[in-house]
C-alpha positions, 0 to 999 in steps of 0.5 A: 022479543015483544013489541014492548020489549023492543020499544024498551030496547030502542029507548035504550039505545036511542038515549030515551031511557034514563036508567044508567044513561050517562055510564052507558053513553060514556062507556059506548063513547070510550069503547068506540074511540078505542076501536077507532084508534086501534083500527087507525094503528093497524091501517097505518101500520099496514100501510107503512109496511106495504110502503117499506116492502114496496121501497125495499123491492124497488131499491133491489130492482136493477134499472134498465138503461137506454144503452141496454135497449138500443139497437147496435151493429156490432160484429160478432166474430167466430175463430177456429181453434187456432184463432183463425176467423171463420165467420162473423154475424151482423146485428141488423141482419141476424135480428131482422129488426124492422122500423116502426115506419116500415111496418104496415100501417095496421100492425101497431094499431092492432097490437094496441087495440088487443093488447093495450088500448090506453097505450097512448095515454098512460105513463107505463102502467093502466091504473084501470087494468091494475086495480081490476087484476088486483082485485081478481088475484085477491078474489078467487073465482073472479074473472082472471086477466092480465093488467100488464101494459105494452110497456110492462110486456116489454119489460118482461120480454127483455128481462126474461122474469116472468114469475107470477109473484107480486114482487115481480109485478112490482119491479115490472111496473116500476121499470115500466114507469122508468121506461116511459120516462126515457123512451118515446111511446114510438120507441117502446112500440118499435121495441115491443114489436120486434121482441114479442113472441109470435110462435113458430120460433118467431120473435118480432113482427117481421119474422112472424110476417115471413113465417106466416106469409112470406112477406115483409112486415110492411106488406101485410094487410089488415086481415094479416096484421090482425091475425099476427096480433091475435097470436100473442096472448097464447101463441100455441093456441092461435098458431094459424099453421096449427089451428086456423079456425081458433086463430081466425076467431081470435083474428075477428076479436081483434079486428072488432077491437080495432073498429071499436077504438076507431083504428079501422072503418067499418068498410075496412072492417067488413073487408077484413072479415071476409078476406081469406087467409092464405099462409105461406111459410117463408124462409127467414135469413139473416145472414147469407153464408153462415155455415152449419158449424156456426149455426150450431155454435150460436145455439149453444151460445144462446142456450148458455147465455140464458141459462149461465148468465140469467138473460132472457132468450131476447137479451141473449139474442140481442147480445149475440147478434149486436154487441160485438162478441168474440166466440172461440170455437172448437172447429178445426179448419182442415177437417171442416174443409174436408167435410165441405168438400165431401158434402158439395154438389161436386162430390162423388157421392152425391153426383150418383143422385144428380138426375133424381127429382128428390135427393138424398140428404146427409149430415156428419159430426167429427169430434176430438173425443179426448177434450169433447170439442166438435172439430167439424160438423155439417147439417146437409148436402149442397148449398145451404139455403137458410140461416139457423134453420134445420141442422141435420147434425144436431137436430135430426133424430133418426133410427140408428139401426145396427150401429146402436149394438156396441152402445146398448148391447155389447159394451154393456155385456163386456163391461159386466162381464157377460161376454167376451169376444170369443164367447159363442152364441147360436145364430139360430131362430128366437121368437120373443113376445113384443107388444103382445105378439111373437116376434122373430128377429131376422138377419140382413142375410138369408138364414142363420150361421149357427155357432157364432162368436161375438167378434163374428156377430159384431164384424157381420152385423148378425141381428140374432145374436144381438137380440139374444145378448140384449136379453141377457143384458136386460132392458133396463141396463141396456137403457141406462147405458145409452143415457150414460153414453149421452143419448137424450132422445130415448123414450120409455117405450124403447126400454121394453123393446128389443127391436129398439134397444137391440137392433136400433129401431128407436122411437125417435132416433139419435142425432149425428152429434150424440152418435159421435159423442158416444162413440167417442166414449169408447175410443176414449177408454170408456170415458164420456165427455159432453160434446161442445162447439166452443170453448170461450165467449168474450165481450167487445172489451175481452171480459170473458162471459162464457167458458166451456170446461168439460168433464169426463164421465166413466161409462165403461171399463177401459179394457172393455172399451178396448175389446169393443174397439179391437172388434170393431176395427174387424168391422172396418177391415173386413166386415160391413164397414169395408167402405170406411177403410183408411189408408194412412190410419186404423179405424174402428167402427159400426155400420147401421141400417134401418128397415127397408134401407131408409136410413144408413149409418156409419159411426166410427173412430180413429186414434185421433177423431170420432165421426158419425155420418147419416145418409137418407132422405128428409121424411118432412113430407111423412114419406119413408124413401128407400135408399137405391141399391146396397151401397152404404154411402154413409161409410163412403163419405165417413172414408172420404172426409176422414182421409183427407182429415188425417192426411197430415197426422202421424200414424199411430195405433190405438193404445192398449191398456194394461190388464189384457191377455191373448189366447189362441181359441176355438172359434166354434166353441170360444174355448182353448184351441186344441191340436184338432182345432188347428188341423180344421183351421178353426182357431184364432188369437183372441184377446181378453180382460185378465182372469176372464180367459177361457181354461178349458180346451175345446172338445168340439172337434174330434178325430175321425176314426 
């Protein structure tokens, strides 16, 4: 466009050209007006729609009442299966709450400085941070940061609602405004500092102070207070026990912010920056005499309150520890009493280790396998030192050794018709490729015994036979059966290893609770029931909050389960589990020993209960300590406990299902016995699932000419 054309265009657009001037001005006016009206209509429509959505969200937002937020001191009571009180917990002790005026003066300031510097000025929402957060939410690529105030974070902690959606954010902001109108800043800050998660399972600053420094919150220095405050943003990243360098860098950021805002002086800042961080893990105690059983019940109730009642962890803890619940447990007091006595310092088993610098540990779980109810549980030997600490009965997973064989090898093989108790397998050397290398399983005894029946292999825990049968069952099928038996600690790498599935050298192991319930499924005719520690939870007004209804899942045929039981009776009667024999009740079970005698197990059952016992050393220092001698202390403990637990129970036998037959067989061939087999005393009466019994007569034994 030349300069003349540009001039002509300028005259037209500026109204200085006469041609069509009036028409053009009129047209442009009406177009501009129409556009403006349309624009305003769209804007007001969007504003109206937004307001409508906003109002609708607010109308459906449940209000947090002050009653929901108050610290109560109502006692939660635990009852055994007969309704007798067996324990109680108190809110203030279990919550480990601490008042604002009992905290270090630096703690509140440190959290305000790094989390919400305008906390004392806003009314629940920090407009500046909110606008910034919204802009960054709408403009991808911008620096992402949260706009939540301390009040909003408290709302999130109490509701457990951390969904990252605009709707959830609006609800959170509305509740924050409501809280600011109902509670003082001190009350909000105190609640926040008692509910915030600070890593290592520590909720609240008092628990964190004990966890990281073995101090009360009121004893923390400026350096320690700022370090704890720094954990809040990313507890896993800034956990000082795992990444002290990152935690220290974050602490320095907190200190810098505190100095910037005038919370501390330059001198205090410099001193705190130079202070060496000395971590010291402490014990967090909530009540003095809470049993391992009650610990397990608390864990289950907390989990179920969150999952079934849709509560946050903080609100579930608050309900359990301070709202006067009544919890009906599955505990049988006579069984639990037998456990407590056997695991005391005066127990004859543990007296043998009295002078040792490092004492062995043990755990046991007993289940009523017909209901799934855990009737007795103990997570350690001797005086219990902490509440809700490490509970070996449910938390410890240790390699089960040969006690895995009935679940992963023999049970599946009988159930799918591969073997029966009379099946003969050659106990002779075998080599298998394992992780690219040749691996030959070894027996617990020297050498090999040749042709061996499955019954004898179970009774004497013959490793070679177990591996050979496992190879027929297949890794996938063996793995799947273990999962059906309720074993949840399996890893994919276990699937391809006969050392793991056939001989129990699992990557992580199994807990006593899961072993007890798995064997309980065998005792229960092949039906697995998930174990429970309580039947019902009521609030202080008698309203049922939780109820446990158990369901049975079929894992294997009841006749196959009975064959396993019949063989494992021999383990107790004359095999590796003789130490577990009871005087007044039949018992079936299996021993388990891991490499170098590091772990000892006995898992077994009676016509009443199934029980799993582990014995060994804690390996929290990374050392694999051997159990001295050849005594199976697990079997001894199992016998001590079960003898007393069954003392007043009527003797009865395992119920044999229909569809079984008995035949005299030759123990060298597994076939029907001949006169020569009898002459050589190589026969026994064996039990079979009908139509699987042998039909051929043994020809192994021949008459000497």
